MDAnalysis code that builds the backbone (N, CA, C; Angstrom):
import MDAnalysis as mda
import numpy as np

u = mda.Universe.empty(732, n_residues=244, atom_resindex=np.repeat(np.arange(244), 3), trajectory=True)
u.add_TopologyAttr("name", ["N", "CA", "C"] * 244)
u.add_TopologyAttr("resid", np.arange(1, 245))
u.add_TopologyAttr("resname", ["UNK", "UNK", "UNK", "UNK", "UNK", "UNK", "UNK", "UNK", "UNK", "UNK", "UNK", "UNK", "UNK", "UNK", "UNK", "UNK", "UNK", "UNK", "UNK", "UNK", "UNK", "UNK", "UNK", "UNK", "UNK", "UNK", "UNK", "UNK", "UNK", "UNK", "UNK", "UNK", "UNK", "UNK", "UNK", "UNK", "UNK", "UNK", "UNK", "UNK", "UNK", "UNK", "UNK", "UNK", "UNK", "UNK", "UNK", "UNK", "UNK", "UNK", "UNK", "UNK", "UNK", "UNK", "UNK", "UNK", "UNK", "UNK", "UNK", "UNK", "UNK", "UNK", "UNK", "UNK", "UNK", "UNK", "UNK", "UNK", "UNK", "UNK", "UNK", "UNK", "UNK", "UNK", "UNK", "UNK", "UNK", "UNK", "UNK", "UNK", "UNK", "UNK", "UNK", "UNK", "UNK", "UNK", "UNK", "UNK", "UNK", "UNK", "UNK", "UNK", "UNK", "UNK", "UNK", "UNK", "UNK", "UNK", "UNK", "UNK", "UNK", "UNK", "UNK", "UNK", "UNK", "UNK", "UNK", "UNK", "UNK", "UNK", "UNK", "UNK", "UNK", "UNK", "UNK", "UNK", "UNK", "UNK", "UNK", "UNK", "UNK", "UNK", "UNK", "UNK", "UNK", "UNK", "UNK", "UNK", "UNK", "UNK", "UNK", "UNK", "UNK", "UNK", "UNK", "UNK", "UNK", "UNK", "UNK", "UNK", "UNK", "UNK", "UNK", "UNK", "UNK", "UNK", "UNK", "UNK", "UNK", "UNK", "UNK", "UNK", "UNK", "UNK", "UNK", "UNK", "UNK", "UNK", "UNK", "UNK", "UNK", "UNK", "UNK", "UNK", "UNK", "UNK", "UNK", "UNK", "UNK", "UNK", "UNK", "UNK", "UNK", "UNK", "UNK", "UNK", "UNK", "UNK", "UNK", "UNK", "UNK", "UNK", "UNK", "UNK", "UNK", "UNK", "UNK", "UNK", "UNK", "UNK", "UNK", "UNK", "UNK", "UNK", "UNK", "UNK", "UNK", "UNK", "UNK", "UNK", "UNK", "UNK", "UNK", "UNK", "UNK", "UNK", "UNK", "UNK", "UNK", "UNK", "UNK", "UNK", "UNK", "UNK", "UNK", "UNK", "UNK", "UNK", "UNK", "UNK", "UNK", "UNK", "UNK", "UNK", "UNK", "UNK", "UNK", "UNK", "UNK", "UNK", "UNK", "UNK", "UNK", "UNK", "UNK", "UNK", "UNK", "UNK", "UNK", "UNK", "UNK", "UNK", "UNK", "UNK"])
u.atoms.positions = np.array([
    [-37.295, -3.176, 40.630],
    [-37.456, -3.238, 39.107],
    [-37.645, -1.903, 38.416],
    [-38.236, -0.985, 39.200],
    [-38.256, 0.485, 38.630],
    [-36.871, 1.089, 38.626],
    [-36.115, 0.876, 39.713],
    [-34.894, 1.386, 40.013],
    [-33.864, 0.904, 38.789],
    [-33.979, -0.469, 38.394],
    [-33.055, -0.972, 37.510],
    [-33.432, -0.334, 36.171],
    [-34.779, -0.177, 35.815],
    [-35.167, 0.396, 34.624],
    [-34.618, 1.973, 34.570],
    [-34.707, 2.617, 35.604],
    [-34.225, 4.124, 35.632],
    [-32.775, 4.229, 35.369],
    [-32.042, 3.248, 35.964],
    [-30.598, 3.159, 35.634],
    [-30.289, 2.906, 34.243],
    [-30.871, 1.962, 33.700],
    [-30.740, 1.743, 32.250],
    [-31.142, 2.714, 31.343],
    [-32.182, 3.571, 31.642],
    [-32.437, 4.572, 30.905],
    [-31.381, 5.669, 30.948],
    [-31.006, 5.923, 32.210],
    [-29.911, 7.045, 32.536],
    [-28.687, 6.606, 31.716],
    [-28.314, 5.273, 31.699],
    [-26.875, 4.906, 31.197],
    [-27.126, 5.130, 29.485],
    [-28.351, 4.570, 29.025],
    [-28.580, 4.828, 27.546],
    [-28.458, 6.247, 27.176],
    [-29.019, 7.126, 27.980],
    [-29.048, 8.548, 27.693],
    [-27.625, 9.259, 27.599],
    [-26.821, 8.661, 28.746],
    [-25.488, 9.281, 28.880],
    [-24.474, 8.721, 27.832],
    [-24.686, 7.470, 27.452],
    [-23.843, 6.687, 26.536],
    [-24.115, 6.927, 25.046],
    [-25.519, 7.046, 24.761],
    [-25.834, 7.070, 23.255],
    [-25.189, 8.195, 22.486],
    [-25.029, 9.569, 22.998],
    [-24.227, 10.582, 22.249],
    [-22.958, 10.128, 22.001],
    [-22.202, 9.579, 23.007],
    [-20.759, 8.962, 22.726],
    [-20.679, 7.918, 21.543],
    [-21.550, 6.873, 21.812],
    [-21.523, 5.981, 20.623],
    [-21.858, 6.517, 19.478],
    [-22.895, 7.342, 19.294],
    [-23.257, 8.000, 18.093],
    [-22.157, 8.818, 17.384],
    [-21.359, 9.461, 18.304],
    [-20.219, 10.090, 17.910],
    [-19.200, 9.481, 17.282],
    [-18.924, 8.294, 17.916],
    [-17.951, 7.493, 17.602],
    [-18.246, 6.682, 16.183],
    [-19.547, 6.400, 15.949],
    [-20.008, 5.961, 14.661],
    [-19.838, 6.842, 13.522],
    [-19.948, 8.159, 13.831],
    [-19.893, 9.161, 12.960],
    [-18.504, 9.723, 12.676],
    [-17.521, 9.414, 13.413],
    [-16.169, 9.898, 13.434],
    [-15.334, 9.360, 12.302],
    [-15.486, 10.027, 11.045],
    [-14.837, 9.663, 9.895],
    [-13.558, 10.515, 9.617],
    [-12.575, 9.884, 8.944],
    [-11.193, 10.595, 8.732],
    [-11.128, 10.902, 7.226],
    [-11.061, 12.188, 6.729],
    [-11.194, 12.490, 5.336],
    [-9.716, 12.887, 4.708],
    [-8.774, 13.198, 5.807],
    [-7.355, 13.474, 5.428],
    [-6.496, 13.330, 6.633],
    [-5.157, 13.196, 6.104],
    [-4.214, 12.679, 7.099],
    [-2.964, 12.250, 6.564],
    [-2.221, 11.355, 7.323],
    [-1.077, 10.752, 6.844],
    [-1.029, 9.395, 7.464],
    [-0.512, 8.503, 6.735],
    [-0.529, 6.943, 7.167],
    [0.989, 6.556, 6.882],
    [1.586, 5.883, 7.952],
    [2.848, 5.281, 7.637],
    [2.821, 3.811, 7.526],
    [3.297, 3.385, 6.251],
    [3.294, 2.054, 6.065],
    [4.702, 1.175, 6.210],
    [4.548, 0.031, 6.564],
    [5.690, -0.745, 6.728],
    [5.598, -2.075, 5.515],
    [6.579, -1.947, 4.765],
    [6.571, -2.957, 3.652],
    [7.429, -4.031, 4.105],
    [7.033, -5.258, 3.968],
    [7.781, -6.484, 4.534],
    [8.006, -7.565, 3.358],
    [9.119, -7.792, 3.034],
    [9.454, -8.888, 1.951],
    [9.995, -9.987, 2.667],
    [9.615, -11.208, 2.626],
    [10.233, -12.400, 3.087],
    [11.405, -12.878, 2.153],
    [12.634, -12.460, 2.351],
    [13.686, -12.298, 1.465],
    [13.986, -13.575, 0.705],
    [14.357, -14.685, 1.446],
    [14.650, -15.942, 0.852],
    [13.459, -16.529, -0.055],
    [12.361, -16.496, 0.505],
    [11.199, -17.139, -0.156],
    [10.948, -16.393, -1.519],
    [11.072, -14.920, -1.380],
    [10.600, -14.000, -2.512],
    [11.589, -14.299, -3.643],
    [13.081, -14.492, -3.278],
    [14.057, -14.698, -4.389],
    [13.938, -15.984, -4.826],
    [13.752, -17.097, -3.951],
    [13.794, -18.420, -4.496],
    [12.752, -18.686, -5.327],
    [11.650, -18.039, -5.468],
    [10.632, -18.301, -6.346],
    [11.276, -18.186, -7.785],
    [12.415, -17.277, -7.874],
    [12.849, -17.078, -9.163],
    [14.222, -17.807, -9.413],
    [14.998, -17.966, -8.457],
    [16.215, -18.625, -8.504],
    [16.717, -19.412, -7.319],
    [17.746, -20.032, -7.379],
    [18.272, -20.920, -6.084],
    [19.248, -19.977, -5.309],
    [18.955, -19.904, -4.050],
    [19.951, -19.162, -3.120],
    [20.768, -20.234, -2.401],
    [21.992, -20.044, -2.445],
    [22.905, -21.050, -1.660],
    [22.707, -21.067, -0.168],
    [22.884, -22.274, 0.280],
    [22.591, -22.443, 1.788],
    [23.579, -21.399, 2.679],
    [24.701, -21.393, 2.348],
    [25.559, -20.525, 2.888],
    [25.258, -19.101, 2.905],
    [24.735, -18.698, 1.690],
    [24.199, -17.303, 1.540],
    [22.846, -16.963, 2.311],
    [22.067, -18.040, 2.376],
    [20.800, -18.026, 3.107],
    [21.094, -17.536, 4.723],
    [22.188, -18.165, 5.289],
    [22.445, -18.021, 6.629],
    [22.826, -16.508, 6.952],
    [23.193, -15.957, 5.894],
    [23.641, -14.570, 6.204],
    [22.493, -13.508, 6.013],
    [21.312, -13.890, 5.490],
    [20.335, -13.098, 5.365],
    [19.237, -12.965, 6.441],
    [18.713, -11.675, 6.545],
    [17.633, -11.524, 7.564],
    [16.505, -12.285, 7.057],
    [15.446, -12.640, 7.904],
    [14.344, -13.332, 7.292],
    [13.498, -12.302, 6.475],
    [13.324, -10.983, 6.933],
    [12.664, -10.152, 6.265],
    [13.402, -8.846, 5.882],
    [13.039, -8.298, 4.926],
    [13.419, -6.796, 4.556],
    [12.125, -5.812, 4.890],
    [12.679, -4.806, 5.666],
    [11.550, -3.826, 6.045],
    [11.953, -2.606, 5.387],
    [10.846, -1.856, 4.947],
    [10.923, -0.636, 4.332],
    [9.847, 0.199, 4.551],
    [9.833, 1.532, 4.636],
    [8.810, 2.310, 5.146],
    [8.339, 3.406, 4.205],
    [7.052, 3.676, 4.026],
    [6.482, 4.656, 3.246],
    [5.461, 5.579, 3.955],
    [5.316, 6.704, 3.444],
    [4.352, 7.621, 3.914],
    [3.273, 7.789, 2.780],
    [2.132, 7.910, 3.286],
    [0.974, 8.210, 2.500],
    [0.200, 9.371, 3.028],
    [0.166, 10.358, 2.191],
    [-0.694, 11.587, 2.484],
    [-1.872, 11.395, 1.650],
    [-3.054, 12.099, 2.316],
    [-4.180, 11.914, 1.626],
    [-5.325, 12.970, 1.971],
    [-6.197, 13.182, 1.058],
    [-7.398, 13.873, 1.296],
    [-8.519, 13.213, 0.445],
    [-9.782, 13.800, 0.465],
    [-10.813, 12.983, -0.248],
    [-10.457, 12.738, -1.763],
    [-9.739, 13.658, -2.287],
    [-9.554, 13.730, -3.857],
    [-8.336, 13.074, -4.319],
    [-7.223, 13.040, -3.424],
    [-5.975, 12.529, -3.932],
    [-4.997, 12.082, -2.777],
    [-3.933, 11.245, -3.255],
    [-2.995, 10.672, -2.447],
    [-1.720, 10.773, -2.947],
    [-0.725, 10.772, -2.040],
    [0.747, 10.806, -2.355],
    [1.465, 9.764, -1.548],
    [2.009, 8.598, -2.311],
    [2.786, 7.643, -1.504],
    [4.136, 7.707, -1.819],
    [5.069, 7.808, -0.813],
    [6.467, 8.162, -1.034],
    [7.327, 7.447, -0.006],
    [8.587, 7.124, -0.186],
    [9.502, 6.676, 0.822],
    [9.413, 7.467, 2.149],
    [9.394, 6.737, 3.304],
    [9.433, 7.498, 4.595],
    [10.764, 7.809, 5.031],
    [10.808, 8.255, 6.295],
    [11.982, 8.643, 6.928],
    [12.584, 7.527, 7.537],
    [12.003, 6.524, 8.143],
    [12.601, 5.493, 8.687],
    [13.333, 4.509, 7.700],
    [14.611, 4.147, 7.814],
    [15.450, 3.424, 6.928],
    [15.291, 2.009, 7.057],
    [15.512, 1.203, 5.863],
    [15.357, -0.299, 5.940],
    [16.475, -0.814, 6.804],
    [16.020, -2.153, 7.087],
    [17.107, -2.857, 7.877],
    [18.087, -3.571, 7.227],
    [17.933, -3.692, 5.723],
    [18.698, -4.532, 4.893],
    [19.008, -3.711, 3.721],
    [20.473, -3.215, 3.508],
    [20.791, -2.589, 2.338],
    [21.665, -3.323, 1.354],
    [21.989, -4.549, 1.722],
    [22.823, -5.269, 0.942],
    [22.435, -5.512, -0.565],
    [21.170, -5.722, -0.681],
    [20.380, -6.000, -1.882],
    [19.358, -4.925, -2.203],
    [19.431, -4.434, -3.405],
    [18.438, -3.479, -3.862],
    [17.054, -4.122, -4.171],
    [16.174, -3.780, -3.664],
    [14.662, -4.496, -4.060],
    [14.058, -3.391, -5.072],
    [13.060, -4.080, -5.927],
    [12.264, -3.105, -6.702],
    [11.402, -2.205, -5.963],
    [10.853, -0.986, -6.474],
    [9.959, -0.347, -5.984],
    [10.238, 0.425, -4.689],
    [11.707, 0.316, -4.289],
    [12.035, 1.095, -3.076],
    [11.910, 2.494, -2.986],
    [12.029, 3.121, -4.193],
    [11.955, 4.679, -4.448],
    [10.702, 5.071, -5.015],
    [9.719, 4.224, -5.221],
    [8.518, 4.506, -5.848],
    [7.799, 5.829, -5.250],
    [7.435, 6.828, -6.128],
    [6.621, 8.010, -5.557],
    [5.359, 7.952, -6.390],
    [4.184, 7.841, -5.757],
    [3.018, 7.545, -6.496],
    [1.968, 8.493, -6.132],
    [1.466, 9.351, -7.034],
    [0.358, 10.368, -6.885],
    [-0.893, 9.802, -7.460],
    [-1.988, 9.610, -6.853],
    [-3.117, 9.166, -7.461],
    [-4.222, 10.354, -7.237],
    [-4.790, 10.632, -8.490],
    [-6.049, 11.493, -8.530],
    [-7.246, 10.710, -8.603],
    [-7.979, 10.650, -7.396],
    [-9.096, 9.773, -7.194],
    [-10.198, 10.262, -7.942],
    [-10.343, 11.574, -8.217],
    [-11.355, 12.215, -8.927],
    [-11.298, 11.943, -10.426],
    [-10.194, 12.122, -11.011],
    [-9.903, 11.854, -12.298],
    [-9.562, 10.430, -12.791],
    [-9.357, 9.557, -11.556],
    [-8.821, 8.068, -11.856],
    [-7.581, 8.067, -12.596],
    [-6.661, 8.883, -12.336],
    [-5.412, 8.993, -12.951],
    [-4.310, 8.773, -11.856],
    [-3.008, 8.095, -12.433],
    [-1.939, 8.134, -11.499],
    [-0.684, 8.599, -12.151],
    [0.187, 9.205, -11.415],
    [1.425, 9.720, -11.977],
    [2.613, 9.190, -10.896],
    [3.385, 8.361, -11.513],
    [4.433, 7.738, -10.737],
    [5.722, 7.941, -11.180],
    [6.717, 8.068, -10.212],
    [8.032, 8.212, -10.557],
    [8.677, 6.946, -9.886],
    [9.517, 6.264, -10.813],
    [10.103, 4.908, -10.313],
    [11.522, 4.774, -10.972],
    [12.339, 4.165, -10.040],
    [13.713, 4.089, -10.362],
    [14.164, 2.505, -10.440],
    [15.088, 2.261, -11.526],
    [15.713, 1.108, -11.570],
    [17.270, 1.246, -11.913],
    [18.197, 0.930, -11.031],
    [19.558, 1.374, -11.207],
    [19.571, 2.851, -11.139],
    [20.163, 3.462, -12.213],
    [20.372, 4.871, -12.160],
    [19.273, 5.568, -13.177],
    [18.229, 4.743, -13.693],
    [17.245, 5.285, -14.599],
    [15.982, 5.617, -13.847],
    [15.443, 6.812, -13.995],
    [14.103, 7.254, -13.420],
    [13.236, 7.380, -14.462],
    [11.940, 6.788, -14.236],
    [11.018, 6.827, -15.242],
    [9.722, 7.536, -14.628],
    [8.937, 8.243, -15.397],
    [7.673, 8.980, -14.954],
    [6.644, 8.598, -15.798],
    [5.566, 8.109, -15.401],
    [4.343, 7.897, -16.317],
    [3.036, 8.320, -15.643],
    [2.158, 8.626, -16.493],
    [0.838, 9.256, -16.210],
    [-0.140, 8.295, -17.010],
    [-0.929, 7.619, -16.204],
    [-1.852, 6.569, -16.784],
    [-3.143, 6.696, -16.003],
    [-4.120, 5.821, -16.647],
    [-5.367, 5.630, -15.808],
    [-5.182, 4.880, -14.620],
    [-5.807, 5.007, -13.628],
    [-5.797, 4.134, -12.325],
    [-6.098, 2.804, -12.799],
    [-5.261, 1.782, -12.207],
    [-5.655, 0.359, -12.554],
    [-7.005, -0.037, -11.882],
    [-7.731, -0.744, -12.597],
    [-9.058, -1.198, -12.014],
    [-8.987, -2.730, -11.761],
    [-9.109, -3.069, -10.448],
    [-9.121, -4.512, -10.187],
    [-10.504, -4.962, -9.860],
    [-10.889, -6.248, -10.131],
    [-12.281, -6.766, -9.713],
    [-12.125, -7.355, -8.319],
    [-12.348, -6.343, -7.416],
    [-12.372, -6.750, -5.807],
    [-13.506, -7.556, -5.617],
    [-13.363, -8.700, -4.890],
    [-14.433, -9.521, -4.286],
    [-14.458, -9.348, -2.926],
    [-15.653, -8.721, -2.297],
    [-15.679, -8.449, -0.744],
    [-15.975, -9.674, -0.029],
    [-15.479, -9.614, 1.199],
    [-15.628, -10.792, 2.088],
    [-16.169, -10.189, 3.471],
    [-16.544, -11.041, 4.559],
    [-16.978, -10.573, 5.685],
    [-15.938, -10.589, 6.750],
    [-14.707, -10.937, 6.426],
    [-13.519, -10.853, 7.292],
    [-13.109, -9.531, 7.684],
    [-12.887, -9.382, 8.975],
    [-12.441, -8.087, 9.521],
    [-11.190, -8.124, 10.447],
    [-10.328, -7.243, 10.222],
    [-8.962, -7.110, 10.736],
    [-8.737, -5.759, 11.314],
    [-8.114, -5.726, 12.566],
    [-7.764, -4.476, 13.138],
    [-6.342, -4.021, 12.707],
    [-6.256, -2.868, 12.038],
    [-4.971, -2.451, 11.583],
    [-4.605, -1.078, 12.020],
    [-3.691, -0.824, 12.878],
    [-3.368, 0.493, 13.247],
    [-4.486, 1.202, 14.202],
    [-5.223, 0.200, 14.856],
    [-6.301, 0.696, 15.682],
    [-7.708, 0.976, 14.862],
    [-7.675, 0.579, 13.600],
    [-8.902, 0.852, 12.773],
    [-9.343, -0.545, 12.378],
    [-10.656, -0.845, 12.355],
    [-11.326, -1.927, 11.844],
    [-11.346, -1.935, 10.384],
    [-10.908, -2.909, 9.716],
    [-10.757, -2.978, 8.192],
    [-11.514, -4.347, 7.685],
    [-12.066, -4.148, 6.608],
    [-12.698, -5.384, 5.926],
    [-11.840, -5.838, 4.818],
    [-11.930, -7.086, 4.528],
    [-10.967, -7.810, 3.617],
    [-11.773, -7.789, 2.168],
    [-10.977, -7.717, 1.162],
    [-11.256, -7.868, -0.218],
    [-10.159, -8.600, -1.014],
    [-10.523, -9.396, -2.031],
    [-9.498, -10.049, -2.648],
    [-9.683, -9.751, -4.177],
    [-8.479, -9.865, -4.760],
    [-8.407, -9.567, -6.214],
    [-7.162, -10.278, -6.913],
    [-7.018, -10.235, -8.205],
    [-5.921, -10.710, -8.890],
    [-5.337, -9.852, -9.700],
    [-4.006, -9.611, -9.624],
    [-3.398, -8.609, -10.386],
    [-2.603, -9.403, -11.538],
    [-2.847, -8.779, -12.746],
    [-2.317, -9.509, -14.030],
    [-2.854, -10.895, -14.237],
    [-4.019, -11.225, -13.450],
    [-4.732, -12.467, -13.542],
    [-3.838, -13.623, -12.887],
    [-2.802, -13.297, -12.262],
    [-1.987, -14.431, -11.576],
    [-1.614, -14.052, -10.278],
    [-1.224, -12.771, -9.759],
    [-0.676, -12.553, -8.582],
    [-2.005, -12.164, -7.653],
    [-2.018, -13.046, -6.705],
    [-3.227, -12.749, -5.620],
    [-3.019, -11.714, -4.885],
    [-3.895, -10.696, -4.722],
    [-3.908, -9.576, -3.872],
    [-5.058, -9.642, -2.777],
    [-4.536, -9.531, -1.478],
    [-5.530, -9.397, -0.352],
    [-5.420, -7.950, 0.188],
    [-6.524, -7.253, 0.298],
    [-6.558, -5.869, 0.716],
    [-7.430, -5.763, 1.816],
    [-7.058, -4.923, 2.856],
    [-7.941, -4.705, 3.979],
    [-8.286, -3.132, 3.919],
    [-9.393, -2.853, 3.746],
    [-9.624, -1.267, 3.650],
    [-10.643, -0.864, 4.846],
    [-10.571, 0.403, 5.066],
    [-11.109, 0.911, 6.341],
    [-12.323, 1.888, 6.081],
    [-13.570, 1.510, 6.203],
    [-14.709, 2.304, 6.065],
    [-14.765, 3.548, 6.783],
    [-14.091, 3.766, 7.905],
    [-14.121, 4.979, 8.599],
    [-13.160, 5.842, 8.144],
    [-12.392, 5.491, 7.088],
    [-11.459, 6.219, 6.243],
    [-12.017, 6.278, 4.907],
    [-13.188, 6.987, 4.546],
    [-13.788, 6.935, 3.292],
    [-13.156, 7.701, 1.984],
    [-11.990, 7.170, 1.873],
    [-11.120, 7.734, 0.841],
    [-10.611, 6.474, 0.043],
    [-11.032, 6.411, -1.276],
    [-10.703, 5.040, -1.953],
    [-9.266, 5.155, -2.455],
    [-8.393, 5.174, -1.574],
    [-6.809, 5.118, -1.902],
    [-6.256, 3.877, -1.340],
    [-4.845, 4.049, -1.304],
    [-4.144, 2.958, -0.762],
    [-2.594, 2.954, -1.114],
    [-1.799, 2.119, -0.707],
    [-0.415, 2.128, -0.998],
    [-0.151, 1.881, -2.588],
    [1.056, 2.361, -2.912],
    [1.240, 2.244, -4.418],
    [0.121, 2.732, -5.209],
    [-0.280, 1.994, -6.356],
    [-1.578, 2.320, -7.059],
    [-2.733, 1.524, -6.895],
    [-2.846, 0.973, -5.551],
    [-3.955, 0.008, -5.275],
    [-5.075, 0.968, -4.761],
    [-6.159, 1.029, -5.428],
    [-7.270, 1.731, -5.100],
    [-8.640, 1.089, -5.445],
    [-9.646, 1.838, -5.325],
    [-11.004, 1.165, -5.904],
    [-11.929, 0.594, -4.921],
    [-11.573, 0.778, -3.566],
    [-12.379, 0.101, -2.501],
    [-13.224, 1.097, -1.652],
    [-14.273, 0.918, -0.996],
    [-14.987, 1.935, -0.305],
    [-14.265, 2.297, 1.096],
    [-13.043, 2.694, 1.050],
    [-12.214, 3.013, 2.225],
    [-10.838, 2.853, 1.884],
    [-10.012, 3.588, 2.661],
    [-8.669, 3.490, 2.506],
    [-8.136, 2.111, 2.785],
    [-7.100, 1.529, 1.927],
    [-6.562, 0.395, 2.136],
    [-5.317, 0.540, 3.104],
    [-5.610, -0.094, 4.372],
    [-4.603, -0.026, 5.463],
    [-3.634, -1.324, 5.424],
    [-4.066, -2.330, 4.730],
    [-3.214, -3.459, 4.704],
    [-3.325, -4.122, 3.314],
    [-2.101, -4.644, 2.833],
    [-2.006, -5.336, 1.506],
    [-1.159, -6.437, 1.663],
    [-1.668, -7.819, 1.189],
    [-0.841, -8.967, 1.089],
    [-0.724, -9.314, -0.246],
    [0.327, -9.816, -0.815],
    [0.649, -10.577, -1.971],
    [1.301, -11.888, -1.509],
    [0.553, -12.972, -1.126],
    [1.134, -14.216, -0.695],
    [2.220, -14.743, -1.663],
    [1.780, -14.891, -2.897],
    [2.621, -15.560, -3.996],
    [4.061, -14.774, -3.994],
    [4.118, -13.460, -3.758],
    [5.320, -12.663, -3.799],
    [5.934, -12.542, -2.547],
    [5.328, -13.100, -1.407],
    [5.959, -12.996, -0.101],
    [6.092, -11.604, 0.389],
    [5.137, -10.764, -0.053],
    [5.350, -9.242, 0.301],
    [3.987, -8.845, 0.931],
    [4.115, -7.978, 1.997],
    [3.037, -7.399, 2.624],
    [3.264, -5.900, 2.702],
    [2.417, -4.968, 2.823],
    [2.434, -3.645, 3.128],
    [1.238, -3.233, 4.107],
    [1.654, -2.944, 5.275],
    [0.727, -2.575, 6.411],
    [0.907, -1.334, 7.071],
    [-0.157, -0.559, 7.380],
    [-0.119, 0.646, 8.134],
    [0.188, 0.438, 9.546],
    [1.126, 1.146, 10.015],
    [1.596, 1.085, 11.466],
    [1.001, 2.262, 12.289],
    [0.765, 3.463, 11.659],
    [0.279, 4.559, 12.405],
    [-0.511, 5.393, 11.370],
    [-1.645, 5.882, 11.833],
    [-2.473, 6.814, 11.111],
    [-2.662, 8.094, 11.925],
    [-2.234, 9.022, 11.254],
    [-2.219, 10.416, 11.783],
    [-3.350, 11.291, 11.310],
    [-4.207, 11.932, 12.111],
    [-5.136, 12.919, 11.624],
    [-4.686, 14.052, 11.200],
    [-3.565, 14.626, 11.668],
    [-2.930, 15.967, 11.425],
    [-1.793, 15.723, 10.521],
    [-1.879, 16.373, 9.347],
    [-0.900, 16.107, 8.163],
    [-0.793, 17.246, 7.375],
    [0.365, 17.609, 6.799],
    [0.576, 18.703, 5.835],
    [0.119, 18.157, 4.453],
    [-1.188, 18.311, 4.048],
    [-1.707, 17.719, 2.772],
    [-1.224, 18.712, 1.529],
    [-0.575, 19.886, 1.827],
    [-0.111, 20.595, 0.616],
    [1.049, 19.994, 0.100],
    [1.613, 18.812, 0.627],
    [2.681, 18.055, 0.092],
    [2.116, 17.157, -0.999],
    [0.908, 17.126, -1.077],
    [0.285, 16.101, -2.102],
    [0.375, 16.791, -3.390],
    [1.578, 16.310, -4.116],
    [1.798, 16.973, -5.433],
    [2.270, 15.891, -6.350],
    [2.155, 16.053, -7.644],
    [2.601, 15.156, -8.587],
    [4.154, 15.022, -8.642],
    [4.728, 13.722, -8.575],
    [6.203, 13.789, -8.775],
    [6.673, 14.370, -10.110],
    [7.934, 14.905, -10.281],
    [8.266, 15.416, -11.552],
    [9.567, 14.626, -12.147],
    [10.280, 13.870, -11.311],
    [11.459, 13.233, -11.843],
    [11.259, 12.074, -12.660],
    [11.915, 12.085, -13.662],
    [11.836, 10.854, -14.669],
    [11.590, 11.090, -16.109],
    [12.039, 10.044, -16.971],
    [11.684, 10.239, -18.315],
    [10.239, 9.816, -18.548],
    [9.345, 10.715, -19.152],
    [8.037, 10.280, -19.390],
    [7.830, 9.087, -20.211],
    [7.045, 8.282, -19.662],
    [6.693, 7.044, -20.532],
    [5.324, 6.430, -20.132],
    [4.848, 5.713, -21.096],
    [3.631, 4.979, -20.901],
    [4.029, 3.601, -20.154],
    [3.053, 2.875, -19.784],
    [3.337, 1.487, -19.193],
    [3.867, 0.652, -20.238],
    [3.431, 0.615, -21.478],
    [4.004, -0.282, -22.553],
    [5.410, 0.267, -22.889],
    [5.703, 1.551, -22.949],
    [7.045, 2.054, -23.112],
    [7.888, 1.782, -21.947],
    [7.496, 1.854, -20.772],
    [8.410, 1.514, -19.614],
    [8.596, -0.008, -19.798],
    [7.733, -0.761, -20.133],
    [8.044, -2.243, -20.111],
    [9.082, -2.579, -21.092],
    [9.004, -1.764, -22.308],
    [9.999, -1.891, -23.416],
    [11.294, -1.484, -23.036],
    [11.316, -0.391, -22.301],
    [12.626, 0.187, -21.864],
    [13.263, -0.738, -20.655],
    [12.458, -1.359, -19.957],
    [13.033, -2.196, -18.948],
    [13.720, -3.406, -19.258],
    [13.302, -4.055, -20.566],
    [13.800, -5.220, -21.060],
    [15.318, -5.329, -21.115],
    [15.947, -4.343, -21.789],
    [17.437, -4.322, -21.966],
    [17.966, -4.184, -20.604],
    [17.442, -3.424, -19.675],
    [18.034, -3.113, -18.352],
    [17.949, -4.501, -17.631],
    [16.925, -5.195, -17.718],
    [16.777, -6.508, -16.908],
    [17.325, -7.557, -17.524],
    [17.777, -7.372, -18.607],
    [18.370, -8.571, -19.420],
    [19.566, -9.310, -18.549],
    [20.181, -8.250, -17.912],
    [21.470, -8.813, -17.129],
    [21.004, -9.217, -15.809],
    [19.759, -9.464, -15.394],
    [19.325, -9.828, -13.894],
    [18.953, -11.283, -14.012],
    [19.172, -11.872, -15.247],
    [18.871, -13.300, -15.195],
    [17.565, -13.751, -14.586],
    [17.424, -14.754, -13.805],
    [16.167, -15.104, -13.357],
    [15.469, -14.122, -12.291],
    [16.249, -13.158, -11.891],
    [15.589, -12.098, -10.958],
    [14.682, -11.074, -11.897],
    [15.003, -11.092, -13.132],
    [14.343, -10.085, -13.809],
    [12.820, -9.945, -13.673],
    [12.103, -11.042, -13.748],
    [10.665, -11.123, -13.454],
    [10.388, -10.551, -12.099],
    [11.105, -10.835, -11.113],
    [10.830, -10.237, -9.755],
    [10.975, -8.757, -9.813],
    [11.799, -8.209, -10.351],
    [12.180, -6.716, -10.412],
    [10.996, -6.212, -11.314],
    [10.688, -6.716, -12.429],
    [9.798, -6.240, -13.374],
    [8.157, -6.165, -12.583],
    [7.981, -7.172, -11.897],
    [6.669, -6.980, -11.183],
    [6.726, -5.998, -10.155],
    [7.934, -5.773, -9.524],
    [7.976, -4.814, -8.531],
    [7.682, -3.330, -9.172],
    [8.292, -3.164, -10.310],
    [8.269, -1.899, -10.890],
    [6.761, -1.548, -11.338],
    [5.852, -2.462, -11.508],
    [4.519, -2.327, -11.989],
    [3.497, -2.334, -10.952],
    [4.011, -2.439, -9.691],
    [2.939, -2.412, -8.601],
    [2.140, -1.055, -8.632],
])
């Protein structure tokens, strides 16, 4: 009995520093590679009918990739190096560059539709997140789930990582007690999930985008209407994508 007790004490003394270190290992800066996945047919059929013959020529998903650089005060989300698997159709938000100042709670975004570039500087969007007890492993990190509604109609499911205590995320989704590593919008058949988290990164690249005509959200919406007028039933799909 005494031998077992001694072994248990020795193990606890040996393992305790390791476990304690793991609990305290937090990441305050780095680079995250995100994979954005859109279920093509379902996303488009929400707005218009796709012919059966056309469906057969489409891949099930369109994949695109983005890099997010971050430190404790700011983040930069921009298109990554890996190319998409499907170039036949242009989707909204494919060229978005989003700089978020987490200290000032502001965002500066450069967005393109057709050959038009827009640049806007606004307050960060505030969503009413509802925390849950669900836990999901993403890119090797334990994440907790939170739910919200965008524009009171689009359901947003986010998975944030407490061990990356930076209140950022892809696009302009922020406001949780940890970096958002996973994002789902089931009604839009769209998800954005981290595939790789790197501790080493050149955070000097975290700078505000410059390209585009300066506009506010309201001005952008007004300018988009004549451009999207030719898109028919696809207009709402593109409009939502531009305002992510």
